[in-house]
GURO-682745 format. One record per residue (C-alpha): residue in one letter; x, y, z. Coordinates in steps of 0.25 Angstrom, whole numbers, plus 5000, padded with zeros to 4 digits. Last residue first. Example, Ala and Ser with C-alpha at 12.3 -4.5 7.8 and 13.67 -1.06 7.14 Angstrom:
<atoms>
s505549965029
a504949825031
</atoms>
This chain:
<atoms>
a501748934972
r500648984981
k499649074975
s499749224977
v498949334985
r499549464989
v498849515001
f498549655006
p497649645018
v497149765025
l497649865036
v496649975039
e495349905044
e495949795053
l496949895058
a495849985062
i495850115054
g494350135051
g493350105040
h492949965043
c491849875049
v491549755057
a490449805067
r490149805082
k489049875089
g489149915103
v489150065100
p488450095087
v489350095074
f490450185070
a491550085073
e492550045084
r493849965083
g494850085085
p494150215081
a493050235071
l493550325060
l493050465055
p493450475041
l493550615033
y493350615018
t493350755015
e494850765013
p494850645004
l495650535010
g497150505009
v497250525024
p495950595028
p496250595043
w495450495051
m494650565062
i494650445072
t493450415081
t493750415096
p493050545097
y491650495093
q490750615094
n491950705091
h492250625079
v490850645074
r491050795074
k492450785069
r491950715056
t490850815054
i491850935055
e492950865047
d492150845034
p491650735024
f491550625035
v491950485034
h491450385045
a492350265048
r492250135055
e490750095053
g490750175040
r489950305038
e490550365026
d490350505020
t489850555033
v488850675036
a487650595032
g487250555046
v488450565056
d487750495068
p489050425073
k488850275076
g489450235089
l490750165094
g490350035088
e491349925089
a492249875077
e492649745070
i493649785060
n493749785045
g494849795033
h495049885022
d495249885007
a495749735007
i496849674999
l497149544990
s498249554980
v498349454968
d499349454957
y498449384946
g498849274937
r497449214934
d497749094945
l497949204955
l496649274953
c495849144953
e496549104966
l496149234972
m494749224968
e494649074972
k495149114986
i494249234987
g493049134984
g493449024993
q492349015003
a493449005014
a493649155012
w492249195015
h492149105028
r493449165033
v492949305030
q491649275038
a492449225050
c493349345050
m492149435049
g491449355061
a492649385069
s492749525065
g491349555070
l490049465069
i489149565062
m489849585049
g489049645037
h489949755034
v491149665035
m490549555027
q490349645016
d491749695017
l492149545016
t491349515003
g491849634995
v492949574987
v493549684977
v494349624966
a495349704958
l496049654945
i497149704937
r497449604925
v496149594918
r496049554904
p496149404906
d494749404913
e494849284922
i495049374935
t493849454931
g492949334930
r493449284943
v493049414950
r491649404945
q491649254950
f492249304963
f491049404964
a489949304962
t490549204972
d490749314982
p489349354982
e489049494978
q488449574990
k489049704986
k489849684973
q491249624973
c492249714966
v492949674953
y494049774947
a494749744934
v495949804927
q496449754913
s495349824905
r495749954912
p497149944905
v498349944915
n499250064912
r499550094927
e498450214927
e497450104922
w497850024934
f497350134944
r496150174935
q495650034935
w495750024950
h495150154953
h493950134943
a493649994950
e493650064963
k492750174959
h491450124965
t492050104979
t491350224985
h491450334996
i492850384991
t492450404977
t492650554976
g493850544985
f494650454976
y496050514977
f495950534992
p495650384994
p497150354993
d497550294979
a497650164973
a496150184968
f495850034971
l496350034985
a495950174988
q494450124984
r494650014994
s495050105005
v494050215004
a492750154998
t493050025007
l493250105020
t494450095028
p494450245031
v495650245029
w496350175018
a496750025020
f498149995024
v498849875018
a499149735022
s500149625019
e500049475015
d500749405004
f499749285002
q500049154996
f498849064991
t498448924988
g498848865001
d497548795004
r497148865017
a497749005013
l496549065008
e495749045021
n496949095029
r497049215020
i495549245022
v495649245037
v496949335037
w496249425027
q495149445038
d496249485047
l496749585037
a495349645035
l494549625022
g493649745019
d493549725004
i494349614999
v495149674988
v495849584978
l496849644969
a497249564957
i498449594948
r498749534935
e500149574930
k500849504942
i501449594953
a502949614955
g503149654941
l503549794945
a502449854938
l501449754944
g502049784958
h501849934956
a500349904951
l500049814963
f500649914973
r499950034966
p498649954967
v498949924982
h499350064987
h497850104989
v497749995000
v498850065009
v500250005011
p500649934998
q501849854998
p503149864990
w502649964985
y501350054989
s502250164995
l501750245006
n500950365004
h499650305008
l500250265022
t500650395027
a499250435032
y499150305040
h500250345049
e499750415062
l498250385062
m498550245058
w499550215069
t498650255080
a497550175073
f498450055073
a498850065087
s497450075092
e497049955083
i498149865088
a497849905103
d496349875100
h496549745094
l497549705106
s496449745116
e495349675109
c496249545109
d496549565123
q495049575127
e494749465119
s495649375127
v496849305119
p496849155117
l495549175109
a494449075114
n493849025102
g492649115100
v493449215092
l494649135087
k494449165072
w494249315075
r495549325083
l496349245073
a495949335062
l496249455071
w497649405074
e498049375060
a497549515056
f498349575068
r499649515062
q499249575048
a498949705054
t500249705062
k501049685049
v500349795042
w500449885055
a502049875055
d501949895039
f501350035042
t502450075051
a502450085066
q502450225072
p501250215081
g501650075086
p501449935080
i500749835088
a501749725090
d501649655104
r500149645104
l500149585090
r501149475093
d500449435106
t499049425099
l499749345088
r500249245098
k498849235104
f498149215091
r499149105087
a498849025099
a497349045096
d497449005082
d498148875086
t497048845096
t496048875086
a496648785075
d496548665084
d497348545079
g498648625079
a499448705068
v500948715069
g501648845067
v501548905081
e501948765087
i503348775081
w503948855092
t503648735101
g502548715112
r501648625103
v502448565092
l502048415092
k500648455097
k500448535084
p500348415076
v501248425063
a500948475049
a499848565053
t500648685050
p500448825056
r500148935045
l501249045042
h500949195041
g499949195052
e500549285062
v500849175072
f501449085061
l502349185055
n502749235069
d503249095074
v503949075061
y504649205063
v505149175077
r505549035072
v506549085061
d507549155070
d507549045080
h507748935069
d506648835069
f506048875056
p507348825049
l506648785036
l506448645031
e505948615017
p506948695010
g506448764997
p505348754987
l504048824989
e502748734987
l503248634997
g502548494998
y502148415010
p501848275006
q500348245010
d499848175023
p501048235031
e502048145037
a501848125052
v502748185062
r503548095072
y504148195082
g505648175085
r506048325087
s506648325072
r505248275068
l504548385074
e505448495067
h505348425054
r503848425054
v503848575058
f504848605047
l504048545037
p502748605041
w503448745041
r504048725027
e502748765019
q502448875028
l503848935027
f503848935011
t502348995011
l502849105020
f503949135010
a503049134999
s502149235006
r503249325009
d503749324994
p505149384992
v506049284998
i505149164997
q504949154982
e506249184976
l506949114988
p506348974986
w507448914994
d508148794988
n509348874983
f509548934997
r511048925000
g511548954986
t512149084991
q511749154978
r510349114980
l510249204993
l510849324986
y509949304974
i508749294984
f509149424990
r509349504977
r507949454972
d507349494985
l507949634984
l507449644969
g506049614974
p506049724985
f505949654999
r504649655007
r504649635022
g503549565028
r504149555041
y503949405041
h504449395027
r505749465030
r506149395043
l505649265038
l506549275025
v507749315033
r507549205043
l507349095033
l508549135025
d509449125038
t508848995042
d509048935028
t510548965030
k511549065024
i510849205024
l511949295029
e512349325014
p510949375012
a510949485022
v509549525025
d509249635035
f508149695025
v508649835025
h510149825027
r510449685021
l509449675010
i509649825007
f511149815006
d511049694997
y510049754988
t510949884987
a512149784984
n511349724973
e511049854966
g512349924968
l512849994980
p513450134982
g514050154996
p513550065008
q513550175019
h513250065029
l512450145040
t511750255031
q511450155020
a510950055031
r510050155038
y509450205024
l509150055020
a508450035034
d507550155032
l507350125017
d506549995021
a505250075023
r505350125008
d505149975004
l506349944995
e506349944980
a506950084979
v508150044986
v508549954974
s508250064964
p509050164972
v510350074972
l510950114985
n512050214988
p511250334987
f510150294996
l509350414999
e509550484986
a509350364977
i508150334985
s507450454980
f506850584985
s506450704976
l505850844980
l505150964973
r504851054985
e505751174981
n504651264984
r504451314970
r504751174965
a503551114973
e502651224968
q502951204954
l502851054954
l501551064960
d500951154950
y501551074938
p500850944942
l501850824944
d502350754932
d503550844932
v504050774945
d504550664936
r506050704937
r505950694952
p505750544951
a504450484953
r503450444964
l503050594965
v502650634979
v501850764981
v502150814995
l501050915000
n501051005012
t499751055016
e499451195022
e498051255019
g497951385012
r496551345005
d497351334992
w498351244998
r497251155003
q496551144989
r497951114983
y498151004993
r497050904994
s496150924982
e497150974972
y498350884976
a497450754977
y496750784964
r498050814957
f498650694962
a497550604957
v497650664943
h499150664942
d499350524947
e500550474956
f500950604964
p500950554978
i500450644990
l501150675003
d500650765013
f501750845021
g501650895035
r502950845042
a502150715047
r501750685033
i503250685028
a503650595040
a502550495037
v502850485022
v504350465025
g504150365036
q503050285028
e503950275015
t503150325002
l503950455001
l505150374997
h504450324984
d505650304976
p505250404965
d504950514975
a504850654968
v504350744979
i503450864977
t503250954989
l502051054991
r501651145003
a503051205005
a503451295017
t502751235029
a503051095025
i504451125023
e504551165038
p503851035042
t504950965035
f504850885022
h506150895014
a506950835025
l505950715025
i506650665012
p508050675017
a507650605030
r506950485025
w508150405023
s508250415038
e509450485045
t508450595050
p507550505057
a506250465049
e504850485054
r504350355058
g503850245048
r504850135053
g504850115068
p504749965067
d503449965075
r503249825079
t502949725067
e504249655069
h503949615083
r503949465082
p505149455072
d506149415082
e507549375077
r508449305086
g509649385093
t509349325106
a508749455112
t507849455100
m508049525087
</atoms>
């Protein structure tokens, strides 16, 4: 809140403090009491029955790791046995100390599914544990609480402790959660302004409510009889639909506002129709609404209207949402405001991963504008742009070194965090009925978030699509054979160590994943663009697969952009220009339309991004590396890696997080690359924000 009591969302991506080791009054305390440093020295194996996925929350995972324990989920007998024998049993046989926590995502009665030798050791040391939501929240309905994102349990636990509600039924549990977790009191929503403010706060933050909680909220609103003309079933749960709802009504508001001030505003050439029903005029001018509207335009969620001349609103708060005659001038003004916004809200060392997701999306808008405005007199000096870019990369690298190791153990639902979560997210959504029976995953190899912004803007020109945009973390090193293979295998790279240098097994991984979920092989397809294959020929092959009535699970790998990266000599600005030209040709638009017309649930993702980097020197490593990328060299042993690191002491000896133990990356620091000094290259492999956080977008057609 501001000093005047008004809402101020401008700094909502600052470090919120979530993800730190929990205080003793937290819901995590009963869990962490079983993972002390003293216990770590006494027992090398712990088995946890975790049916409610409590050990997928970032704070729990980070705290357990900090106390000396490794976590590994038991989801597949063969994969688990491989990891256990190669990574832990061999160490124990050598006398090395490693503390393993095996997490079974099932009730305690199902632990007999685990290997007998593990069960015997855990029972012998009394390290067979079980945690559940019912134990932590005894007065609330467990099935309702289980639907929440685990990061929301902090607020719920505090509310339970403070209010002591007593035993609640299902609807009362939903109402308690609405009020105390999401700060929504339906009985206080009495006007259009109240409802708009609640929806803006929710969707601007990107908060996702469980489906049944949304239904309860909509039911309570409908019961009042006040919002019968609002399309609540669409705009409450669906962020993209809500933004469309705002976008359609903004021109009407601007025209009405000018007329109320006495201006004569010409009627549009064509009648203005609304795709979504509901009130035509929204209270955009209310103080608590205006600040959100301002941010939505600055950050690219809403597009300025050309319904009125900009000269009529210049100098007013409405100006940000009205397009001028000179697009470059508008872009420059927006760039200046984005620069200030980014500089004021760089996440700190203890930020949560979702704080960096939001920052990465805002940074992508900034980068896309920067490369578009190159040569057109940026409103911010190049030196200031470079300083801000370096500050963001430095903060992100610090965060990655401390927190990246926890991410792969986080839950893939309700939103995937790392690329290998995505198939599991899709399969879980399919099982719940939240995703259609036909699934298409479009992977654009090497697409950075700022380049997605360029593509999105081209795709959005005719209003065909809606986009539910987020971002996920690539696997490090951000190389295609590592991160894209993890995406299709739905597992960390450790599990495919024998093929980690190639992409030839991707189709096999994709089919195996779905076969394990009872989808026949004949219904699963994988289509990958061949090297130097023209887009027209490739998209024709894809169309043939789309139209095959047997196929219902489809993966498409688009390779054109990655080929652009490896041939790019004009830097990031040139890369964005080429991406814009590629998107404008229409092939990707036609493919997405074809998928949607055939009833597919479409998701678009990248395996890694890219960054323009400057040469720090080219190590003379000969044949001792397994990979010699421009941003990452990979060594088979620590001695060789250390020798090269000593020659280039600013490089990063990346720990083998989720990687085979003989796959040891040495990463170029900051915005530098393993190319001759003075040279520049657009490349990937490291831990820059543009390489690591990649777009994950749900694509649909507008109603």
